[in-house]
N, C-alpha and C positions, 0 to 999 in steps of 0.2 A: 838173680840180678837180671837176667834177661827180661822175665816177666815185669820186673818193676820199670825197666827201660821201656818197655814196650807200653805199660800202663801211663806212664808219663806221655810218650809219643801220642798216646790214643786220646788223652786229654788235652794236650796241645792242640791236635788235629780239631778235637770237638769245638774248642774256644774259638780257633780259627773259623771253622765253619759256622758257629753261631754269629762272629762279629761279621762274617761275611753277610749273612742271611738279613741281619740288621741293618747293615749298608745298603743291601737289595731293597730292602723294604722301604727305606727311605729314599732312595733313587726311585722307587717307583712312585712313591706320594708325591715327589717333586714333578715325575713327568706328568703326573695325572693333572697337577695343579698347573703349570706350564701349558697343558694341552686345553685346559679350560680359560686360562687366560688368552692364550692365542685364537679360541674361538671367538670370545667376547672382542678381541681386536678387529678381527675379521669382521665381525657383523658391524661394528663402528666403522670401519673403513668403508665398507660397502654403502652403508648411510651418508659418509661423507663425499664418496663417487657419485651418488645419485644427487647429491646436493649440487656437488660441482658441475655435473651435468648439465643440470637444470639452468644453473647461473651462467655456464659457457654458452648455452642455446639462449637465454635472455641477451646477453652480452652481443652475439651474433646478431640477432633481431634488431638490437639497438645500433649497432653499428651501421646494419644496413639501412636502417631510416637515416641516420646522421649522414650516410654517404649521399642518398637523395636527395637531403636538404643542402647540402654542400655544392651540388652540381649546379650552383647559381639558379635554381629554381625560385620563384617568387612564393611568397608566404601562401597567396591564394591558391598555386598550383599544389603546394603541400597539403593544403586544407582538401581539395579535392581527391589527391592520391590517398591520403590517410584516412579521410572520412572524420576528421576532428575537427572542433570548432576552430575558427580563425584566430580568436583571442589566445586559446591556449597554444598554437602553431607560434604566435608571435612571443609568446612569453617564453616557449622553450627556446626559440632562435635567439632571443636576447640574452637567457641564460647561457646557451651556448657559447655564443661571441664573447660572454665576458668571462669565460673560461671555467665554466660550471660553478656549481654551488656545493661547499660542503656540509652545510648543514640544512634542516627542515627551516621552512619559515615560522616564524613565532604564531602560537595558535591566536585566533579572532578574539579579542575579549572586546565587545561594543561598551563605549563609556556611557555613564548615565543610569538611573534606576529603570528597573524593569517594571514595566505597568503591568496592573493585573486587574483583571475584569471580575467585579463582584458576583455573587451567586444572583442577586437582583437583576443586574443586567443580563446574565446569562438567560434566566428566566423569561424576560421580555424578548429577547431574540428567539428563544425556545417557542414562544407563543407565537409570534409572528411567523415562524416556519410552518408551525404545524396548521395555521389559518390558510398560509398560501405557501405549499412547498415549493414552487418554482421561483419564488420571489429571488430576484437579483439582490446581490450584497450591497449596491449602491443605493437600494430601495429600503433597506433596514435603517440607514443612518437616520435620514431627517425626520423620520417619523416619530420618534419617542425623544423625551428627556435624557433617558439614562444610556441611548446608544450615540448620543450625537458627538462624543468625543472620542468614540471607538473606531480606529482606522479599518479598512478592508481586510488586511493581511491578517490582523487581529481577531475578525470576525471568522476569516475561512478557518484559521488555525485553532480556535473555539470550537466551531461547529464541528470540525473534522475529530477533536481530540475529545470534547465534553457531550457531545450529542451522538 
């Protein structure tokens, strides 16, 4: 009888140990997974911290620029202090006085058809440039039938892009 009781107690103890070992293994797996998630979260938080730091620095710089502009300085003084073109300073001042802008301006889409220069016209221009490499753009226009309608800006662009 005593040995049967002992055997039962040993079997029950073994079962408890097996369940405990399985529970410890599950807990260890959960701890490893939690550590991996924590490492990923820390990496993401570090990246976000860097982004926020850069954003804060930009906001501080912008605040300094706006403070200088608020000090009743003329646009011309702002141009001298910042080294930015007068028209840009005027535009920023106008936007600031109107309360800022929530959206970016629409993209510029010029109306009308896009003119194209034929290969024949490009060949005429190329021959003139080969004959006289230092020729001025205005001298290209009146000389030939094909370049009579081509504007200077187009000639500059085609010379730069195609030749």
